[in-house]
C-alpha positions as CSV (number, residue, x, y, z in Angstrom):
1,M,308.1,-1.6,-15.3
2,S,305.2,-1.3,-14.0
3,T,301.9,-3.4,-14.2
4,F,299.8,-0.4,-15.2
5,R,302.3,0.7,-17.8
6,F,302.4,-3.0,-19.1
7,L,298.7,-3.0,-19.5
8,L,298.9,0.2,-21.3
9,A,301.0,-0.7,-24.0
10,L,299.5,-4.4,-24.5
11,V,296.2,-1.7,-25.2
12,I,297.7,0.4,-27.3
13,V,299.6,-2.5,-29.5
14,L,296.6,-4.4,-29.8
15,G,294.6,-1.5,-31.0
16,L,297.2,-0.7,-33.7
17,I,296.5,-4.3,-34.6
18,I,292.9,-5.0,-34.6
19,I,291.8,-1.8,-35.9
20,P,293.7,-2.2,-39.7
21,I,291.4,-5.1,-39.8
22,L,288.6,-4.3,-38.9
23,G,288.7,-1.7,-41.6
24,C,289.9,-4.4,-44.3
25,A,286.6,-6.7,-43.1
26,P,284.3,-6.8,-45.9
27,Q,281.0,-5.0,-45.9
28,P,277.6,-5.5,-46.2
29,S,276.3,-5.4,-49.9
30,Q,274.0,-2.5,-51.2
31,A,272.1,-2.3,-53.6
32,P,273.1,0.5,-56.3
33,P,270.9,2.9,-56.8
34,P,268.2,3.0,-59.8
35,A,269.4,3.9,-63.0
36,P,267.6,7.2,-64.0
37,S,265.2,6.5,-67.3
38,T,266.4,7.2,-70.6
39,L,262.7,7.1,-72.5
40,A,261.0,10.2,-72.3
41,V,257.0,10.4,-72.4
42,P,256.4,10.9,-76.3
43,T,255.2,14.4,-77.6
44,E,251.9,14.8,-78.8
45,P,251.1,13.5,-82.4
46,A,250.1,15.9,-85.5
47,L,247.2,15.3,-87.2
48,S,247.4,14.5,-91.2
49,S,244.1,13.4,-92.4
50,P,241.3,14.1,-93.4
51,Q,242.1,17.8,-93.5
52,N,240.7,19.9,-90.8
53,E,237.2,21.1,-92.2
54,S,237.0,18.7,-94.8
55,T,234.2,17.0,-95.8
56,A,234.9,12.6,-96.2
57,P,233.7,11.4,-99.6
58,S,231.7,8.7,-97.6
59,L,230.7,7.4,-94.1
60,A,233.9,4.8,-94.3
61,V,236.7,7.7,-93.1
62,K,240.0,6.5,-92.4
63,L,242.0,8.8,-89.4
64,E,245.8,9.4,-89.8
65,W,248.2,11.5,-88.2
66,N,251.7,11.5,-87.8
67,A,254.2,9.3,-85.4
68,S,255.8,10.2,-82.1
69,A,258.8,9.5,-81.3
70,G,259.2,6.5,-78.9
71,A,255.6,6.0,-79.0
72,A,254.5,2.3,-78.4
73,S,250.9,3.1,-78.9
74,Y,248.2,5.5,-79.4
75,G,244.6,6.4,-78.3
76,L,241.7,8.1,-80.4
77,Q,238.9,9.5,-79.4
78,V,236.0,11.1,-82.1
79,S,232.9,13.1,-80.9
80,T,230.1,14.8,-81.9
81,D,231.2,17.9,-80.0
82,S,234.7,19.9,-79.9
83,A,234.6,19.8,-75.7
84,F,234.7,15.8,-76.3
85,T,231.7,15.1,-74.2
86,K,229.9,12.9,-76.6
87,L,232.1,10.4,-77.4
88,V,231.5,8.1,-80.7
89,M,234.7,6.4,-80.2
90,D,237.0,6.0,-77.3
91,K,239.6,3.6,-78.3
92,I,243.7,2.9,-76.8
93,G,246.3,0.5,-78.0
94,I,246.4,1.5,-81.4
95,T,249.9,0.4,-82.8
96,S,249.5,2.0,-86.3
97,T,249.4,5.3,-87.4
98,Y,245.8,5.3,-88.8
99,Y,242.4,3.9,-87.9
100,E,239.9,3.2,-90.1
101,L,236.7,4.2,-88.7
102,P,233.7,1.6,-88.4
103,S,230.5,2.1,-90.2
104,G,228.0,3.7,-88.1
105,L,228.6,7.3,-88.8
106,N,226.1,9.7,-89.7
107,W,225.4,11.6,-93.4
108,K,225.7,15.6,-92.8
109,T,227.5,15.2,-89.2
110,E,230.4,17.1,-88.1
111,Y,233.1,15.1,-86.1
112,Y,236.0,16.4,-84.0
113,W,238.9,13.7,-83.6
114,R,242.3,13.9,-81.6
115,V,244.9,11.4,-80.6
116,N,247.5,11.0,-77.9
117,A,250.7,8.8,-77.5
118,S,251.6,6.6,-74.9
119,N,254.7,4.3,-73.7
120,A,256.1,3.0,-70.6
121,S,257.0,6.4,-69.1
122,G,253.8,7.7,-69.6
123,T,251.0,9.5,-71.9
124,S,251.3,12.7,-74.5
125,P,248.6,15.2,-74.1
126,W,245.9,14.8,-76.7
127,S,247.2,16.8,-80.0
128,G,245.2,19.5,-81.4
129,S,241.3,18.6,-82.3
130,W,240.2,18.4,-86.0
131,K,237.0,18.2,-87.7
132,F,235.6,16.7,-90.7
133,N,232.1,16.1,-91.9
134,T,230.6,13.4,-93.2
135,P,228.6,13.9,-96.5
136,V,224.9,14.8,-97.4
137,F,222.5,11.5,-97.9
138,K,223.3,10.3,-101.5
139,V,220.4,8.2,-103.2
140,G,221.6,4.4,-103.1
141,K,220.9,2.0,-105.4
142,I,219.2,-1.4,-105.2
143,V,219.5,-4.6,-107.2
144,F,217.2,-7.1,-107.5
145,M,215.4,-9.9,-109.2
146,S,211.8,-9.1,-111.3
147,G,210.1,-11.5,-113.9
148,L,209.3,-7.5,-115.3
149,N,209.6,-7.3,-119.0
150,T,210.1,-11.3,-120.2
151,S,208.6,-13.6,-122.1
152,P,207.6,-16.1,-120.8
153,P,208.0,-14.3,-117.3
154,R,211.5,-15.2,-115.9
155,P,213.7,-13.2,-113.3
156,Q,216.0,-11.0,-114.5
157,L,218.2,-8.5,-112.9
158,Y,217.5,-5.1,-112.6
159,I,218.4,-2.2,-110.6
160,M,216.5,1.0,-109.4
161,D,216.7,4.2,-107.1
162,E,216.1,3.6,-102.9
163,D,212.7,5.1,-103.7
164,G,211.9,2.3,-106.4
165,S,212.4,4.8,-109.2
166,N,214.4,4.9,-112.2
167,W,214.5,0.8,-113.2
168,V,217.5,0.2,-115.4
169,Q,217.3,-4.0,-116.7
170,L,221.0,-5.3,-116.2
171,T,220.6,-9.1,-117.4
172,N,218.0,-10.8,-120.3
173,N,219.3,-14.6,-120.2
174,P,217.1,-17.7,-121.5
175,G,217.7,-18.6,-117.7
176,W,216.5,-17.8,-114.3
177,D,218.6,-14.9,-112.7
178,W,218.6,-14.8,-108.8
179,Y,220.4,-13.6,-105.8
180,P,222.3,-10.4,-107.0
181,T,225.1,-8.9,-104.4
182,W,227.1,-6.2,-104.9
183,S,230.4,-6.0,-104.8
184,P,231.8,-3.7,-101.9
185,D,233.2,-1.1,-105.0
186,G,229.7,-0.9,-106.5
187,S,231.2,-2.0,-109.9
188,K,230.2,-5.7,-110.1
189,I,227.1,-7.9,-109.5
190,A,227.6,-11.5,-108.7
191,F,224.5,-13.7,-109.4
192,H,223.4,-17.1,-110.0
193,C,221.8,-18.3,-113.1
194,D,219.4,-21.4,-113.4
195,L,219.6,-22.8,-116.9
196,N,217.9,-26.0,-117.8
197,G,218.0,-27.0,-114.2
198,N,222.0,-26.3,-113.7
199,T,222.6,-23.2,-111.5
200,E,226.0,-21.8,-111.8
201,I,227.5,-18.5,-110.3
202,Y,228.1,-15.4,-112.6
203,V,229.5,-11.6,-112.7
204,I,228.7,-9.0,-114.4
205,N,229.3,-4.8,-114.6
206,V,227.3,-3.1,-113.3
207,D,226.0,-1.3,-116.8
208,G,225.1,-5.3,-117.7
209,S,228.5,-6.0,-119.6
210,N,231.3,-8.4,-119.5
211,L,229.0,-11.3,-117.8
212,T,231.5,-14.2,-117.1
213,R,230.9,-17.1,-115.4
214,L,233.1,-18.0,-112.3
215,T,231.9,-21.7,-111.5
216,N,231.2,-24.6,-113.8
217,N,229.8,-28.3,-112.1
218,P,226.8,-30.1,-112.5
219,A,225.6,-29.5,-109.1
220,F,223.8,-26.6,-107.7
221,D,226.2,-23.4,-107.0
222,G,224.4,-20.4,-106.4
223,V,223.3,-17.9,-103.3
224,P,226.6,-15.7,-103.7
225,K,227.5,-13.2,-101.3
226,W,230.6,-10.9,-101.8
227,S,233.2,-10.3,-98.7
228,P,233.6,-6.6,-97.4
229,D,237.2,-6.7,-99.1
230,G,235.8,-7.7,-102.6
231,T,238.5,-10.5,-102.7
232,R,236.6,-13.3,-102.3
233,I,232.6,-14.5,-102.8
234,S,230.8,-17.1,-100.6
235,F,228.2,-19.5,-102.4
236,I,226.2,-22.8,-101.7
237,S,226.8,-25.8,-103.6
238,N,225.9,-29.5,-103.2
239,R,228.3,-30.9,-105.2
240,E,228.8,-33.1,-102.8
241,G,225.4,-35.0,-102.3
242,Q,222.3,-33.8,-103.9
243,Y,221.3,-32.8,-100.6
244,Q,224.3,-31.7,-98.8
245,Y,223.9,-27.7,-99.6
246,R,227.3,-26.2,-97.7
247,I,229.3,-22.7,-97.9
248,W,231.7,-22.9,-100.1
249,V,234.2,-19.6,-100.7
250,M,236.4,-18.8,-103.8
251,N,238.3,-15.7,-105.3
252,S,236.3,-13.2,-106.8
253,D,237.4,-14.4,-110.2
254,G,236.3,-17.8,-109.1
255,S,239.6,-19.9,-108.6
256,N,240.4,-21.4,-105.1
257,Q,237.1,-22.8,-104.3
258,V,236.9,-24.5,-101.0
259,R,234.2,-26.0,-98.5
260,L,233.7,-24.1,-95.3
261,T,231.2,-26.1,-93.7
262,S,230.9,-29.9,-93.7
263,S,227.4,-30.6,-92.1
264,Q,225.5,-33.6,-93.5
265,H,222.0,-31.3,-93.6
266,F,221.1,-28.5,-95.4
267,E,223.0,-24.8,-94.8
268,G,221.7,-21.7,-97.0
269,A,221.3,-18.2,-97.3
270,H,224.3,-16.4,-95.2
271,S,226.0,-13.0,-95.1
272,W,229.4,-11.7,-94.0
273,S,230.3,-9.7,-91.1
274,P,231.0,-6.4,-91.8
275,D,234.5,-6.5,-90.9
276,G,234.9,-9.7,-92.7
277,T,235.8,-12.0,-89.9
278,K,232.4,-14.2,-89.7
279,I,229.8,-15.4,-91.5
280,A,226.2,-15.7,-90.1
281,F,224.7,-18.7,-92.0
282,N,221.0,-21.0,-91.6
283,S,221.2,-25.0,-91.2
284,D,218.9,-27.5,-90.1
285,R,222.2,-29.4,-88.6
286,D,220.2,-29.2,-85.4
287,G,217.0,-30.4,-86.5
288,N,215.2,-27.5,-87.9
289,P,216.8,-24.6,-89.6
290,E,218.7,-22.5,-87.1
291,I,220.9,-19.2,-87.6
292,Y,224.4,-20.0,-86.5
293,V,227.7,-18.0,-86.7
294,M,231.3,-19.4,-87.6
295,N,234.7,-17.8,-88.3
296,A,235.6,-17.1,-92.0
297,D,237.3,-19.7,-92.5
298,G,234.7,-21.8,-91.1
299,S,236.4,-22.8,-87.9
300,N,234.4,-21.7,-84.4
301,V,231.0,-22.6,-85.2
302,K,228.1,-21.4,-82.4
303,R,224.5,-21.1,-82.9
304,L,222.3,-18.2,-82.6
305,T,218.8,-19.1,-82.5
306,F,217.1,-21.8,-80.7
307,S,213.1,-22.1,-81.8
308,P,211.3,-25.0,-82.5
309,Y,210.2,-23.5,-85.8
310,E,212.5,-21.9,-88.9
311,D,215.1,-18.9,-88.5
312,V,216.9,-18.3,-91.7
313,H,218.2,-15.6,-94.1
314,P,220.4,-13.7,-91.7
315,A,221.6,-10.2,-93.0
316,W,224.2,-8.5,-90.8
317,S,223.8,-4.7,-90.0
318,P,226.6,-2.3,-91.2
319,D,227.5,-1.4,-88.3
320,G,228.3,-5.2,-87.0
321,K,225.9,-5.0,-83.9
322,K,222.4,-6.6,-85.3
323,I,221.4,-9.4,-87.4
324,A,218.1,-9.4,-89.3
325,F,216.3,-12.2,-90.4
326,Q,213.0,-14.1,-91.4
327,S,211.1,-16.5,-89.1
328,N,208.2,-18.6,-88.9
329,S,207.9,-19.0,-85.3
330,D,204.3,-16.4,-85.1
331,G,203.0,-19.0,-87.6
332,N,204.0,-17.0,-90.9
333,W,207.3,-15.3,-92.4
334,E,208.1,-12.4,-90.7
335,I,211.1,-10.2,-90.2
336,Y,213.1,-9.7,-87.1
337,V,216.5,-8.2,-85.5
338,M,218.4,-9.9,-83.2
339,D,222.0,-8.4,-81.5
340,A,224.6,-10.0,-82.9
341,D,225.0,-12.8,-80.3
342,G,221.9,-14.1,-80.9
343,S,220.1,-11.7,-77.8
344,N,217.2,-9.3,-78.0
345,Q,215.4,-10.9,-80.9
346,T,212.8,-8.6,-81.7
347,R,210.0,-8.7,-84.2
348,L,209.7,-5.8,-86.9
349,T,206.8,-7.1,-89.2
350,D,203.4,-8.3,-88.4
351,N,201.4,-9.4,-91.3
352,P,199.4,-12.8,-92.4
353,A,201.2,-12.4,-95.5
354,S,204.8,-13.8,-95.8
355,D,207.6,-11.0,-95.0
356,Q,211.1,-12.3,-96.2
357,C,214.6,-11.9,-97.2
358,P,215.9,-8.9,-94.7
359,A,218.5,-6.3,-96.6
360,W,219.9,-3.6,-95.0
361,S,220.6,0.1,-96.1
362,P,223.8,1.3,-96.2
363,D,223.8,3.5,-93.7
364,G,221.8,0.9,-91.3
365,T,218.8,2.9,-90.9
366,K,216.3,0.8,-92.7
367,I,215.7,-2.5,-93.6
368,A,214.5,-4.0,-97.3
369,F,212.9,-6.9,-97.9
370,D,210.3,-9.1,-99.8
371,S,206.3,-9.4,-99.1
372,D,203.3,-10.8,-101.1
373,R,200.8,-8.6,-98.7
374,D,199.2,-6.9,-101.3
375,W,198.8,-9.7,-104.3
376,G,199.0,-13.0,-102.3
377,N,199.7,-16.2,-103.8
378,D,203.5,-15.8,-103.6
379,V,203.1,-12.6,-105.8
380,D,206.0,-10.3,-104.0
381,E,206.8,-6.7,-104.4
382,V,209.7,-4.8,-102.5
383,Y,209.1,-2.5,-99.5
384,V,211.1,-0.8,-97.1
385,M,210.7,0.0,-93.3
386,D,212.8,1.8,-90.9
387,I,214.8,-0.5,-88.4
388,D,212.1,-0.2,-85.9
389,G,209.4,-1.6,-88.4
390,T,207.7,1.7,-88.5
391,N,207.0,3.3,-91.8
392,V,206.5,0.3,-94.3
393,T,207.2,1.2,-97.6
394,R,206.3,-0.3,-101.0
395,L,209.0,0.3,-103.7
396,T,208.0,-1.7,-106.6
397,N,204.3,-2.4,-107.7
398,N,203.9,-4.1,-110.7
399,K,202.6,-7.6,-110.0
400,A,206.0,-9.4,-111.7
401,N,207.6,-10.8,-108.9
402,N,210.0,-8.7,-107.5
403,G,212.8,-9.0,-104.7
404,I,215.6,-10.6,-103.4
405,V,217.5,-7.3,-102.9
406,S,221.0,-6.1,-102.4
407,W,221.5,-2.6,-101.2
408,R,224.8,0.1,-101.5
């Protein structure tokens, strides 16, 4: 065999051996294609309540809708126009199928609302919009103390319309009844009574019936404030020391009394935030009375005012954005307002008399307060003004010493 034929045969034989071997060699690995997503974008939700074109019974409105399959959260828009260009609420990440609007809506106003649904795959179109109306403003009620109709004169509890008319006397006790506060549902009033030097907290039905004592301690227990959900009542007590007035809280039936603050100084008037998570209060723990805020369990205390004078008697606005208070930083007691974080402090009254104890109207458009501007000598009457300090109007006029207002 010639050399050429031998080499050709050898190449053919080697090819027959090498090609199968190469075919069996492992190939570079490749990532599998991504599996197609099985999670569909949720469909638009269906609105449920309040019914379209209905009128809400109050300014507290609970919006509800039906669940969308696969939805992880919902978005909500509320507007005063059907094109949703004048939004009063634009919220995302709602994990339930309802949302309770915070206070701040206006009386006799049309509101439009709509909802969408979202998950990891995307967001649904907006639902069709529905409209609800808020009711026409109703005359509110003010509970307050007055020395009228008692002999000898001593403060008792009265209710009047917010224009100062239609007085109704609730209590006629031998002691002094002070600091009334409405329950959130308007059915009861808590207050404190000072009888022979012993101050205790009581609750009474709004018609004056069923007087019930909640505290029973030889120390001072007073200045009650109802929590926004109606389950608790905060108050001030010096049961741990004559000059150690601290803030306590109890169930609305008087049980489970727990101390919230531990300062060795005086801590007095206080106010719950509308959502019930915080309490504003005055304390002289840093030398002179200032306004502080804490969580409703007493934790995370923060100072809001920093004045060399006295800032006391905070009152939280219904929308939670403002705190009214009284201060003598201008030489006498005046009513001020500030943002809830302590900023933008603004004086509302400017009178050489004493203006004290601010209380907000339920719709947040007015502030009631006590003043001796017309009689002097600490003879107070109840006044009301717009929240910018204008349109001051006197509601009582009898020289009987009236004040300490709670408004609903």
